[in-house]
C-alpha positions in Angstrom: 144.6 85.5 53.5 142.9 85.2 50.1 143.4 87.4 47.0 140.7 88.0 44.4 140.5 90.4 41.4 137.7 92.9 41.5 136.3 95.5 39.2 135.1 98.9 40.6 134.4 100.8 37.4 131.6 103.1 38.6 131.0 105.4 41.6 127.9 103.4 42.6 129.9 100.2 42.6 132.5 101.8 44.9 129.9 103.0 47.3 128.1 99.7 47.5 131.4 97.8 47.7 132.5 99.8 50.8 129.1 99.4 52.4 129.5 95.6 52.1 132.9 95.7 53.7 131.8 97.8 56.6 129.7 94.8 57.9 133.0 93.0 58.6 134.5 95.2 61.2 136.9 92.6 62.5 138.3 91.8 59.0 141.0 93.7 57.1 140.7 94.3 53.4 143.5 95.8 51.2 143.3 96.9 47.6 146.6 96.4 45.7 147.2 98.3 42.5 150.8 98.2 41.3 152.9 99.4 44.2 150.0 101.0 46.1 148.2 99.3 49.0 145.0 101.0 50.1 142.6 100.2 52.9 139.5 98.9 51.0 137.1 100.4 53.5 138.4 103.9 52.6 136.3 105.5 49.8 138.9 108.3 49.4 141.6 105.8 49.1 139.8 103.8 46.5 139.2 106.9 44.4 143.0 107.5 44.4 143.5 104.3 42.3 143.1 103.7 38.6 139.6 102.2 38.6 139.6 101.5 34.8 141.6 98.3 35.5 140.9 95.3 37.7 142.3 95.6 41.2 143.5 92.9 43.6 141.6 92.6 46.9 143.5 90.9 49.8 141.1 89.5 52.4 142.6 88.9 55.8 139.9 86.6 57.4 139.5 83.2 58.9 138.4 80.3 56.7 135.1 80.2 58.5 134.2 83.7 57.4 135.8 83.6 53.9 132.9 81.8 52.2 130.4 84.4 53.6 132.6 87.3 52.5 133.1 85.9 49.0 129.4 85.4 48.5 128.7 89.0 49.5 131.5 90.3 47.2 130.5 88.1 44.2 129.1 91.0 42.1 132.5 92.7 42.2 134.7 89.7 41.6 135.9 89.1 38.0 
């Protein structure tokens, strides 16, 4: 598992972020904001969080896939 901080401060960023994650059907992604843990592939779940602040993204993937995932998520990582 790897944790990165991301910023999803607009509706368009949220939609494109979820579209990137959908390509990895065998990988679990969790967004952690305070005591809340949300499935990162859930648009409704994401909108229940405070998006004005950076959010932690937990990526549950093999090391072999991690580099590819991080390169696709680079626009969101802060």
